[in-house]
PASEBA-1860 file (N, C-alpha, C; in nm, 3 decimals):
! residues 297
1> MSTIAVPQ> -1.624/-0.685/3.770/-1.424/-0.714/3.733/-1.364/-0.617/3.626 ~ -1.419/-0.694/3.557/-1.399/-0.642/3.427/-1.407/-0.438/3.363 ~ -1.470/-0.381/3.449/-1.501/-0.259/3.465/-1.411/-0.174/3.528 ~ -1.368/-0.292/3.614/-1.256/-0.205/3.697/-1.070/-0.236/3.631 ~ -1.112/-0.357/3.552/-0.978/-0.394/3.478/-0.933/-0.282/3.368 ~ -1.058/-0.279/3.297/-1.034/-0.152/3.160/-1.010/-0.039/3.223 ~ -0.998/0.040/3.302/-0.972/0.199/3.367/-0.799/0.159/3.386 ~ -0.809/0.051/3.493/-0.671/0.059/3.531/-0.597/0.042/3.430
9> SRTKAFLR> -0.579/-0.058/3.338/-0.542/-0.097/3.211/-0.473/0.048/3.158 ~ -0.633/0.148/3.107/-0.585/0.293/3.069/-0.497/0.401/3.116 ~ -0.514/0.352/3.249/-0.448/0.479/3.287/-0.272/0.412/3.336 ~ -0.231/0.261/3.317/-0.093/0.236/3.286/-0.051/0.275/3.148 ~ -0.141/0.253/3.092/-0.110/0.264/2.911/-0.128/0.390/2.905 ~ -0.175/0.529/2.996/-0.171/0.643/2.966/-0.030/0.719/3.064 ~ -0.005/0.643/3.175/0.104/0.699/3.236/0.249/0.635/3.154 ~ 0.232/0.506/3.003/0.307/0.454/2.957/0.347/0.620/2.911
17> LVLIEHSV> 0.240/0.633/2.802/0.235/0.747/2.738/0.359/0.861/2.725 ~ 0.298/0.924/2.880/0.384/1.010/2.882/0.485/0.995/2.996 ~ 0.502/0.897/3.029/0.688/0.862/3.079/0.689/0.902/3.172 ~ 0.616/0.896/3.312/0.568/0.950/3.451/0.689/0.951/3.454 ~ 0.778/0.819/3.473/0.921/0.820/3.529/0.995/0.920/3.521 ~ 0.983/0.986/3.385/1.057/1.077/3.357/1.109/1.199/3.414 ~ 0.992/1.230/3.510/0.978/1.318/3.632/1.081/1.325/3.671 ~ 1.172/1.249/3.708/1.339/1.279/3.803/1.423/1.385/3.718
25> FALPFAFT> 1.399/1.424/3.586/1.481/1.508/3.466/1.453/1.618/3.602 ~ 1.305/1.658/3.591/1.271/1.857/3.671/1.237/1.844/3.824 ~ 1.209/1.729/3.892/1.205/1.754/4.050/1.296/1.746/4.102 ~ 1.375/1.727/4.109/1.519/1.724/4.139/1.572/1.902/4.156 ~ 1.562/1.981/4.111/1.572/2.107/4.084/1.455/2.169/4.109 ~ 1.358/2.158/4.121/1.243/2.227/4.152/1.263/2.235/4.343 ~ 1.241/2.050/4.390/1.301/2.087/4.542/1.412/2.134/4.575 ~ 1.552/2.183/4.483/1.598/2.255/4.525/1.570/2.440/4.536
33> AALTAMFL> 1.523/2.463/4.458/1.510/2.576/4.413/1.376/2.589/4.545 ~ 1.296/2.514/4.580/1.169/2.548/4.682/1.285/2.510/4.843 ~ 1.330/2.435/4.821/1.391/2.434/4.993/1.493/2.540/4.989 ~ 1.573/2.564/4.890/1.729/2.688/4.918/1.559/2.818/4.958 ~ 1.529/2.799/4.876/1.387/2.909/4.913/1.357/2.910/5.076 ~ 1.322/2.852/5.098/1.243/2.752/5.301/1.353/2.843/5.341 ~ 1.458/2.815/5.320/1.558/2.816/5.414/1.600/2.954/5.447 ~ 1.612/3.015/5.290/1.623/3.161/5.329/1.575/3.212/5.368
41> DDRKVHWA> 1.448/3.206/5.343/1.335/3.231/5.517/1.311/3.202/5.603 ~ 1.331/3.090/5.613/1.290/3.093/5.765/1.319/2.950/5.832 ~ 1.433/2.895/5.712/1.487/2.791/5.772/1.443/2.644/5.811 ~ 1.326/2.646/5.784/1.218/2.519/5.749/1.153/2.486/5.664 ~ 1.126/2.314/5.701/1.091/2.342/5.524/0.949/2.298/5.580 ~ 0.870/2.336/5.469/0.693/2.401/5.462/0.646/2.226/5.368 ~ 0.643/2.151/5.468/0.638/1.997/5.407/0.474/1.998/5.307 ~ 0.349/2.097/5.304/0.288/2.151/5.296/0.315/2.177/5.121
49> QLLIVTVC> 0.388/2.260/5.139/0.421/2.378/5.027/0.466/2.282/4.892 ~ 0.627/2.178/4.983/0.649/2.132/4.923/0.575/2.002/4.813 ~ 0.491/1.939/4.902/0.403/1.871/4.860/0.308/1.916/4.740 ~ 0.222/2.042/4.731/0.177/2.103/4.611/0.257/2.116/4.529 ~ 0.403/2.166/4.571/0.465/2.225/4.403/0.521/2.059/4.356 ~ 0.515/2.011/4.424/0.585/1.857/4.350/0.437/1.817/4.302 ~ 0.288/1.809/4.299/0.194/1.847/4.235/0.173/1.889/4.096 ~ 0.222/1.992/4.122/0.248/2.101/4.029/0.337/2.028/3.905
57> MVGLRTFA> 0.391/2.029/3.949/0.527/1.973/3.859/0.486/1.863/3.790 ~ 0.426/1.795/3.858/0.389/1.626/3.750/0.242/1.669/3.694 ~ 0.192/1.746/3.736/0.077/1.732/3.669/0.107/1.853/3.572 ~ 0.171/2.038/3.575/0.255/2.055/3.458/0.312/1.862/3.309 ~ 0.412/1.850/3.394/0.487/1.777/3.263/0.403/1.676/3.244 ~ 0.331/1.601/3.290/0.185/1.494/3.241/0.142/1.545/3.117 ~ 0.090/1.710/3.156/-0.021/1.765/3.047/0.018/1.758/2.934 ~ 0.222/1.812/2.972/0.277/1.850/2.849/0.284/1.798/2.799
65> MAANRIID> 0.375/1.600/2.820/0.411/1.517/2.729/0.283/1.437/2.671 ~ 0.147/1.435/2.746/0.047/1.452/2.642/-0.017/1.442/2.554 ~ -0.034/1.610/2.586/-0.006/1.708/2.440/0.089/1.724/2.341 ~ 0.224/1.704/2.367/0.362/1.593/2.270/0.297/1.481/2.194 ~ 0.250/1.394/2.226/0.251/1.238/2.158/0.108/1.304/2.127 ~ 0.003/1.354/2.162/-0.108/1.485/2.057/-0.081/1.447/1.926 ~ 0.002/1.596/1.951/0.042/1.626/1.847/0.152/1.585/1.729 ~ 0.247/1.526/1.829/0.362/1.429/1.722/0.280/1.362/1.700
73> REIDARNP> 0.179/1.291/1.664/0.150/1.136/1.669/0.149/1.080/1.502 ~ 0.160/1.191/1.407/0.181/1.178/1.250/0.311/1.153/1.271 ~ 0.391/1.230/1.278/0.545/1.209/1.305/0.528/1.054/1.355 ~ 0.522/1.109/1.425/0.583/0.985/1.538/0.571/0.845/1.457 ~ 0.421/0.782/1.399/0.423/0.726/1.288/0.525/0.658/1.172 ~ 0.579/0.760/1.140/0.687/0.787/1.044/0.824/0.729/1.082 ~ 0.800/0.784/1.206/0.971/0.777/1.272/0.968/0.609/1.311 ~ 1.094/0.522/1.240/1.076/0.376/1.308/1.112/0.413/1.462
81> RTATRELV> 1.123/0.464/1.509/1.193/0.456/1.647/1.085/0.485/1.711 ~ 0.968/0.569/1.684/0.860/0.616/1.784/0.738/0.538/1.784 ~ 0.743/0.499/1.606/0.611/0.400/1.546/0.564/0.283/1.704 ~ 0.616/0.281/1.800/0.563/0.173/1.905/0.501/0.191/2.023 ~ 0.481/0.419/1.990/0.433/0.486/2.080/0.265/0.448/2.068 ~ 0.246/0.443/2.211/0.090/0.391/2.240/-0.016/0.477/2.162 ~ -0.010/0.645/2.094/-0.123/0.671/2.072/-0.086/0.636/1.869 ~ 0.019/0.601/1.844/0.051/0.536/1.708/-0.006/0.372/1.685
89> TGAVSMRT> 0.033/0.304/1.802/-0.045/0.189/1.831/-0.170/0.120/1.842 ~ -0.242/0.286/1.909/-0.350/0.247/1.973/-0.381/0.161/2.087 ~ -0.295/0.155/2.190/-0.273/0.115/2.281/-0.353/0.250/2.375 ~ -0.344/0.333/2.359/-0.386/0.487/2.432/-0.504/0.524/2.277 ~ -0.577/0.507/2.370/-0.695/0.565/2.215/-0.719/0.789/2.214 ~ -0.750/0.867/2.154/-0.711/0.961/2.121/-0.816/1.035/2.273 ~ -0.856/0.955/2.261/-1.001/1.028/2.389/-0.923/1.040/2.519 ~ -0.887/0.898/2.597/-0.750/0.879/2.665/-0.672/0.993/2.697
97> AYTGSAIA> -0.585/0.996/2.608/-0.526/1.090/2.539/-0.563/1.225/2.604 ~ -0.669/1.273/2.584/-0.722/1.422/2.598/-0.761/1.453/2.686 ~ -0.816/1.308/2.783/-0.897/1.359/2.878/-0.763/1.319/2.983 ~ -0.687/1.245/2.972/-0.543/1.207/3.015/-0.470/1.362/3.042 ~ -0.492/1.447/2.919/-0.414/1.556/2.994/-0.444/1.657/3.055 ~ -0.645/1.675/2.985/-0.694/1.776/3.045/-0.698/1.762/3.215 ~ -0.720/1.586/3.252/-0.718/1.626/3.414/-0.572/1.675/3.407 ~ -0.452/1.645/3.411/-0.336/1.670/3.446/-0.348/1.836/3.441
105> LLVFLGAA> -0.378/1.890/3.366/-0.409/2.037/3.353/-0.487/2.091/3.440 ~ -0.581/2.045/3.508/-0.698/2.110/3.599/-0.622/2.058/3.721 ~ -0.536/1.975/3.731/-0.473/1.921/3.875/-0.384/2.032/3.878 ~ -0.277/2.083/3.775/-0.201/2.151/3.781/-0.295/2.332/3.830 ~ -0.354/2.318/3.787/-0.401/2.493/3.740/-0.455/2.493/3.932 ~ -0.535/2.354/3.968/-0.537/2.378/4.074/-0.477/2.407/4.168 ~ -0.367/2.331/4.176/-0.294/2.328/4.231/-0.171/2.448/4.350 ~ -0.182/2.507/4.167/-0.092/2.677/4.245/-0.231/2.770/4.274
113> ALLNPLCL> -0.275/2.703/4.272/-0.445/2.792/4.321/-0.488/2.816/4.468 ~ -0.398/2.700/4.515/-0.297/2.643/4.634/-0.223/2.730/4.680 ~ -0.122/2.798/4.625/-0.036/2.816/4.634/-0.019/2.993/4.732 ~ -0.035/3.078/4.609/-0.073/3.167/4.655/-0.092/3.210/4.506 ~ -0.160/3.379/4.510/-0.184/3.444/4.379/-0.113/3.457/4.312 ~ 0.022/3.440/4.321/0.115/3.516/4.170/0.138/3.411/4.116 ~ 0.133/3.228/4.189/0.146/3.162/4.150/0.046/3.097/4.012 ~ -0.091/3.108/4.091/-0.174/3.113/3.959/-0.205/3.222/3.905
121> FLAPVAVV> -0.169/3.323/3.929/-0.114/3.403/3.760/-0.127/3.396/3.682 ~ 0.058/3.336/3.716/0.165/3.311/3.642/0.106/3.149/3.568 ~ 0.036/3.112/3.610/0.024/2.946/3.627/-0.050/2.924/3.414 ~ -0.130/2.997/3.375/-0.102/2.974/3.206/-0.010/3.013/3.120 ~ 0.057/3.134/3.205/0.165/3.145/3.136/0.342/3.057/3.098 ~ 0.269/2.923/3.224/0.379/2.829/3.215/0.334/2.748/3.108 ~ 0.174/2.737/3.041/0.161/2.598/2.995/0.197/2.653/2.854 ~ 0.226/2.774/2.816/0.210/2.787/2.646/0.371/2.729/2.625
129> PMVVYPYG> 0.463/2.723/2.599/0.495/2.655/2.572/0.543/2.490/2.588 ~ 0.459/2.478/2.654/0.455/2.318/2.630/0.376/2.250/2.540 ~ 0.285/2.371/2.528/0.202/2.362/2.401/0.256/2.353/2.270 ~ 0.353/2.479/2.287/0.460/2.582/2.152/0.513/2.449/2.126 ~ 0.604/2.401/2.221/0.709/2.321/2.165/0.708/2.195/2.103 ~ 0.619/2.148/2.087/0.564/2.057/1.997/0.622/2.068/1.846 ~ 0.515/2.210/1.829/0.515/2.263/1.682/0.598/2.299/1.658 ~ 0.755/2.318/1.730/0.885/2.411/1.717/0.939/2.321/1.607
137> KRFTDFPH> 0.921/2.195/1.565/0.993/2.123/1.514/0.975/2.180/1.390 ~ 0.880/2.217/1.351/0.776/2.212/1.239/0.806/2.381/1.192 ~ 0.884/2.456/1.236/0.904/2.636/1.198/1.022/2.698/1.243 ~ 1.118/2.630/1.346/1.237/2.646/1.397/1.360/2.528/1.331 ~ 1.445/2.530/1.393/1.577/2.437/1.381/1.638/2.426/1.478 ~ 1.519/2.518/1.582/1.563/2.500/1.747/1.502/2.466/1.801 ~ 1.389/2.351/1.828/1.302/2.339/1.894/1.376/2.308/2.052 ~ 1.469/2.309/2.054/1.528/2.221/2.149/1.548/2.366/2.272
145> AILGLAQA> 1.542/2.518/2.241/1.545/2.598/2.269/1.391/2.602/2.350 ~ 1.282/2.604/2.283/1.170/2.663/2.344/1.166/2.492/2.460 ~ 1.190/2.405/2.462/1.195/2.289/2.552/1.278/2.348/2.648 ~ 1.374/2.389/2.680/1.455/2.496/2.734/1.381/2.583/2.838 ~ 1.316/2.673/2.735/1.258/2.776/2.806/1.072/2.654/2.930 ~ 1.049/2.647/2.808/0.973/2.565/2.967/1.047/2.481/3.067 ~ 1.158/2.409/3.094/1.196/2.358/3.168/1.259/2.462/3.287 ~ 1.262/2.557/3.215/1.339/2.679/3.340/1.223/2.700/3.418
153> MGPIGAWL> 1.152/2.686/3.378/0.971/2.739/3.471/1.006/2.696/3.537 ~ 0.992/2.512/3.629/1.060/2.458/3.683/1.051/2.563/3.804 ~ 1.247/2.595/3.813/1.262/2.585/3.939/1.192/2.741/3.982 ~ 1.184/2.804/3.931/1.137/2.921/3.886/0.993/2.973/3.973 ~ 0.910/2.867/3.912/0.794/2.828/3.962/0.743/2.801/4.123 ~ 0.890/2.730/4.126/0.903/2.643/4.276/0.964/2.759/4.372 ~ 1.006/2.796/4.328/1.109/2.941/4.457/0.916/3.010/4.436 ~ 0.838/3.083/4.380/0.776/3.143/4.349/0.580/3.096/4.459
161> AVTGSWSW> 0.674/2.990/4.447/0.532/2.886/4.528/0.530/2.888/4.701 ~ 0.706/2.885/4.718/0.746/2.899/4.810/0.738/3.082/4.879 ~ 0.793/3.202/4.833/0.808/3.309/4.886/0.727/3.377/4.812 ~ 0.634/3.370/4.730/0.467/3.480/4.664/0.582/3.557/4.635 ~ 0.709/3.605/4.573/0.738/3.697/4.506/0.915/3.634/4.407 ~ 0.867/3.778/4.286/1.062/3.742/4.207/1.187/3.712/4.257 ~ 1.236/3.633/4.194/1.353/3.606/4.295/1.439/3.548/4.165 ~ 1.564/3.666/4.095/1.660/3.658/4.034/1.764/3.523/4.030
169> DAVVLGLA> 1.772/3.484/4.163/1.822/3.413/4.254/1.790/3.235/4.156 ~ 1.644/3.282/4.176/1.558/3.128/4.108/1.602/3.162/3.952 ~ 1.621/3.266/3.948/1.616/3.322/3.720/1.696/3.194/3.709 ~ 1.836/3.226/3.791/1.977/3.225/3.733/1.968/3.023/3.745 ~ 1.894/2.957/3.805/1.916/2.812/3.856/1.818/2.791/3.791 ~ 1.683/2.832/3.678/1.559/2.766/3.563/1.652/2.791/3.460 ~ 1.719/2.883/3.472/1.785/2.889/3.306/1.928/2.785/3.299 ~ 1.973/2.759/3.422/2.066/2.613/3.426/2.013/2.543/3.363
177> VGIWIGGF> 1.862/2.507/3.497/1.796/2.362/3.423/1.735/2.373/3.286 ~ 1.689/2.518/3.183/1.678/2.500/3.040/1.784/2.474/2.964 ~ 1.906/2.511/2.959/2.017/2.535/2.912/2.088/2.381/2.933 ~ 2.076/2.299/3.048/2.129/2.209/3.047/2.046/2.101/2.993 ~ 1.897/2.071/2.988/1.785/2.030/2.915/1.797/2.069/2.773 ~ 1.770/2.177/2.700/1.804/2.218/2.580/1.909/2.114/2.516 ~ 2.037/2.120/2.615/2.169/2.069/2.583/2.227/1.931/2.535 ~ 2.093/1.857/2.647/2.068/1.719/2.684/1.946/1.694/2.549
185> DLIFGCQD> 1.866/1.727/2.490/1.766/1.759/2.394/1.890/1.754/2.225 ~ 1.964/1.789/2.239/2.053/1.858/2.114/2.083/1.646/2.159 ~ 2.121/1.595/2.284/2.198/1.512/2.198/2.155/1.404/2.148 ~ 1.985/1.393/2.245/1.898/1.306/2.184/1.848/1.313/2.064 ~ 1.801/1.435/2.006/1.792/1.452/1.820/1.869/1.427/1.769 ~ 2.014/1.334/1.808/2.082/1.255/1.667/2.062/1.162/1.633 ~ 2.005/1.099/1.724/1.928/1.010/1.688/1.782/0.918/1.603 ~ 1.772/1.091/1.507/1.647/1.101/1.446/1.691/1.139/1.323
193> VAADRAEG> 1.819/1.233/1.351/1.830/1.309/1.174/1.781/1.204/1.064 ~ 1.774/1.098/0.984/1.826/0.997/0.912/1.599/1.048/0.872 ~ 1.544/1.019/1.001/1.361/1.019/0.954/1.393/1.131/0.977 ~ 1.458/1.264/1.042/1.387/1.400/1.040/1.399/1.392/0.914 ~ 1.549/1.396/0.875/1.486/1.508/0.733/1.431/1.443/0.635 ~ 1.430/1.315/0.627/1.295/1.294/0.516/1.198/1.284/0.592 ~ 1.104/1.370/0.647/1.010/1.414/0.651/1.002/1.598/0.734 ~ 1.114/1.604/0.647/1.153/1.710/0.677/1.125/1.810/0.875
201> VRSVPARY> 1.131/1.742/0.954/1.087/1.779/1.069/1.268/1.873/1.126 ~ 1.200/1.942/1.176/1.328/2.013/1.241/1.451/2.023/1.316 ~ 1.544/2.042/1.383/1.641/2.068/1.481/1.734/2.038/1.472 ~ 1.823/2.094/1.548/1.969/2.142/1.551/2.055/1.999/1.450 ~ 2.017/1.882/1.510/2.104/1.800/1.432/2.070/1.762/1.358 ~ 1.883/1.758/1.273/1.903/1.761/1.111/1.919/1.871/1.046 ~ 1.979/1.985/1.054/1.994/2.064/1.015/2.142/2.117/0.978 ~ 2.226/2.133/1.143/2.350/2.107/1.080/2.438/1.978/1.086
209> GIAAALYG> 2.388/1.865/1.139/2.438/1.719/1.127/2.486/1.744/1.269 ~ 2.545/1.600/1.333/2.543/1.529/1.454/2.626/1.641/1.505 ~ 2.756/1.617/1.460/2.868/1.661/1.533/2.852/1.843/1.554 ~ 2.788/1.873/1.508/2.764/2.040/1.538/2.658/2.035/1.656 ~ 2.538/1.923/1.633/2.476/1.928/1.780/2.566/1.873/1.903 ~ 2.649/1.793/1.889/2.731/1.754/2.031/2.846/1.840/2.060 ~ 2.833/1.944/1.998/2.950/2.031/2.011/2.850/2.187/2.081 ~ 2.754/2.171/2.050/2.576/2.225/2.110/2.602/2.223/2.217
217> ARACHVVT> 2.562/2.090/2.242/2.593/2.055/2.409/2.685/2.060/2.528 ~ 2.800/2.031/2.427/2.838/2.051/2.528/2.872/2.238/2.552 ~ 2.888/2.318/2.430/2.895/2.462/2.475/2.771/2.445/2.632 ~ 2.651/2.451/2.588/2.543/2.423/2.620/2.570/2.363/2.846 ~ 2.622/2.231/2.822/2.684/2.219/2.947/2.779/2.277/3.013 ~ 2.872/2.361/2.906/2.957/2.429/2.984/2.909/2.543/3.084 ~ 2.800/2.603/2.979/2.722/2.720/3.032/2.645/2.685/3.167 ~ 2.556/2.536/3.141/2.506/2.549/3.254/2.570/2.518/3.396
225> TGLLVWFA> 2.732/2.413/3.378/2.743/2.430/3.468/2.800/2.545/3.552 ~ 2.845/2.680/3.462/2.873/2.827/3.536/2.758/2.938/3.584 ~ 2.639/2.814/3.492/2.516/2.896/3.580/2.507/2.879/3.718 ~ 2.536/2.724/3.734/2.498/2.686/3.902/2.658/2.747/3.991 ~ 2.742/2.755/3.916/2.845/2.807/3.981/2.810/2.944/4.077 ~ 2.685/3.035/3.958/2.648/3.163/3.982/2.537/3.108/4.135 ~ 2.440/3.017/4.087/2.325/3.025/4.180/2.426/3.004/4.333 ~ 2.505/2.921/4.313/2.569/2.852/4.414/2.643/3.010/4.519
233> LLTHAGPA> 2.684/3.101/4.429/2.736/3.238/4.485/2.673/3.316/4.549 ~ 2.529/3.330/4.471/2.377/3.423/4.513/2.362/3.390/4.629 ~ 2.347/3.241/4.643/2.284/3.151/4.776/2.390/3.118/4.859 ~ 2.433/3.172/4.856/2.655/3.143/4.980/2.584/3.019/4.982 ~ 2.611/2.940/4.920/2.585/2.808/4.898/2.711/2.734/4.978 ~ 2.714/2.582/5.058/2.844/2.576/5.138/2.930/2.480/5.063 ~ 3.046/2.430/5.129/3.109/2.299/5.045/3.064/2.149/5.015 ~ 2.904/2.170/5.094/2.860/2.024/5.023/2.800/2.041/4.860
241> FWVGLAVV> 2.728/2.178/4.901/2.669/2.204/4.715/2.814/2.231/4.657 ~ 2.917/2.215/4.625/3.011/2.276/4.546/3.099/2.131/4.552 ~ 3.098/2.086/4.703/3.113/1.955/4.607/3.031/1.814/4.497 ~ 2.883/1.861/4.492/2.813/1.840/4.441/2.789/1.878/4.279 ~ 2.859/2.027/4.278/2.861/2.098/4.199/3.025/2.028/4.099 ~ 3.109/2.008/4.155/3.178/1.876/4.090/3.166/1.769/4.018 ~ 3.065/1.728/4.116/3.074/1.546/4.116/2.915/1.568/3.973 ~ 2.893/1.665/3.928/2.803/1.767/3.842/2.896/1.717/3.668
249> ACAFVYEH> 2.996/1.872/3.735/3.100/1.858/3.621/3.179/1.769/3.562 ~ 3.134/1.645/3.638/3.271/1.510/3.611/3.136/1.440/3.564 ~ 2.959/1.423/3.571/2.949/1.395/3.462/2.861/1.433/3.371 ~ 2.903/1.523/3.321/2.871/1.577/3.207/2.995/1.565/3.135 ~ 3.159/1.554/3.212/3.233/1.473/3.065/3.201/1.383/3.075 ~ 3.163/1.277/3.131/3.162/1.123/3.109/3.065/1.136/3.006 ~ 2.942/1.210/3.034/2.816/1.187/2.912/2.892/1.236/2.795 ~ 2.920/1.314/2.739/2.986/1.368/2.683/3.127/1.300/2.591
257> SIIKPNDL> 3.181/1.218/2.694/3.262/1.125/2.659/3.239/0.987/2.551 ~ 3.171/0.952/2.571/3.069/0.818/2.594/3.012/0.850/2.430 ~ 2.946/0.969/2.401/2.890/0.987/2.236/2.971/1.051/2.134 ~ 3.017/1.001/2.033/3.098/1.026/1.930/3.018/1.067/1.812 ~ 3.034/1.158/1.730/2.981/1.162/1.620/2.938/1.016/1.500 ~ 3.000/0.970/1.490/3.000/0.778/1.446/3.022/0.717/1.532 ~ 2.972/0.729/1.660/2.877/0.638/1.736/2.784/0.644/1.860 ~ 2.713/0.652/1.867/2.532/0.673/1.900/2.506/0.556/2.018
265> SRLNRAFF> 2.575/0.461/2.013/2.519/0.352/2.048/2.539/0.350/2.202 ~ 2.607/0.459/2.319/2.545/0.475/2.404/2.502/0.605/2.425 ~ 2.427/0.580/2.354/2.300/0.731/2.372/2.248/0.741/2.460 ~ 2.198/0.591/2.536/2.070/0.634/2.549/2.160/0.620/2.772 ~ 2.264/0.565/2.707/2.333/0.585/2.856/2.368/0.748/2.885 ~ 2.395/0.786/2.813/2.428/0.933/2.843/2.330/1.020/2.837 ~ 2.157/1.016/2.780/2.057/1.065/2.809/1.984/1.052/2.882 ~ 1.997/0.885/2.909/1.839/0.852/3.003/1.938/0.862/3.159
273> TTNGFVGM> 2.043/0.787/3.168/2.091/0.747/3.267/2.216/0.869/3.359 ~ 2.242/0.947/3.252/2.407/0.991/3.280/2.319/1.107/3.373 ~ 2.166/1.177/3.300/2.107/1.315/3.281/2.021/1.230/3.390 ~ 1.959/1.192/3.439/1.914/1.121/3.507/1.976/1.139/3.665 ~ 2.116/1.082/3.669/2.180/1.125/3.784/2.296/1.255/3.790 ~ 2.283/1.295/3.732/2.291/1.483/3.687/2.150/1.558/3.817 ~ 2.071/1.511/3.796/1.982/1.610/3.883/1.920/1.485/4.038 ~ 1.987/1.406/4.011/1.945/1.311/4.152/2.029/1.362/4.242
281> SLFAFALL> 2.159/1.364/4.211/2.328/1.377/4.281/2.323/1.501/4.300 ~ 2.269/1.609/4.240/2.238/1.778/4.270/2.226/1.833/4.366 ~ 2.048/1.788/4.363/1.991/1.762/4.444/2.062/1.707/4.599 ~ 2.090/1.613/4.597/2.110/1.529/4.752/2.220/1.554/4.836 ~ 2.331/1.682/4.717/2.437/1.710/4.796/2.373/1.903/4.810 ~ 2.290/1.926/4.741/2.209/2.107/4.830/2.124/2.048/4.901 ~ 2.117/1.878/4.931/1.965/1.932/5.052/2.085/1.904/5.139 ~ 2.157/1.785/5.144/2.325/1.831/5.268/2.366/1.924/5.279
289> DLVIRGLG> 2.362/1.992/5.200/2.447/2.154/5.223/2.309/2.199/5.333 ~ 2.204/2.186/5.281/2.098/2.328/5.356/2.044/2.246/5.463 ~ 2.091/2.117/5.498/2.091/2.025/5.576/2.185/2.119/5.723 ~ 2.309/2.094/5.678/2.410/2.125/5.779/2.438/2.268/5.767 ~ 2.358/2.363/5.656/2.378/2.494/5.726/2.236/2.527/5.788 ~ 2.178/2.473/5.848/2.049/2.462/5.993/1.909/2.459/5.909 ~ 1.883/2.381/5.779/1.766/2.324/5.712/1.644/2.316/5.809 ~ 1.618/2.307/5.883/1.512/2.242/5.960/1.419/2.150/5.934
297> V> 1.369/1.971/5.891/1.344/1.872/5.794/1.212/1.885/5.941
END
């Protein structure tokens, strides 16, 4: 019995390490891209493709989070907010972290191989920013931009998975996602200003201050909204998508209304709750719109 319990506890600890539940931020936009591509292609949902896209997204994100935790473990140990993370406390060993990250990477590459040759060819390209991002805070004040680039690849990759060909429509959606996530990473970084400055960790909040970071996040989310409008026009979205876009815009307004430079007490609500709502609500309205317009499920 004990030999079974140990692997289970290691698996649970590893899943906590990589915050597997936070896949909610990226998956909805990948699904939006994939389903829109299917609608424009033959108006049918290809469930096998959608499942493989999901495996790709979760696999790559799991690898990215594990790599982030491994690379940042010494920085995390010196920051009171992150000092309880599993690699710092020993709840997850380095061996488990390396093994888990390797398995996740192999799952991603294997799933990409099942899609089409272009996805397999470009898969290693998608891995690069995932590894570069955690190092970014060591050499640039704008690591948030690297994170945005990494996240922008999700919708683009999902579109490629369906069509096997390049699409500028997907690039517009990918940019929207990347700038959105880069923007809320600016907000998230505000809570670590004191620790980052003390340790020489670089970020926009640490270099330019919390107020500047919050203004930057607002600008990012204005641009995100504009790019989503552009995507809607490019794909001839219907009324339901536009309603969803209006809901997202209101969520952005709410998010920025509850965070002030001198009051970060509701930062977690802005970061986790509101941004999770943005992804899920826009996907729900996008799916509704596609079904109304004739997507066969």
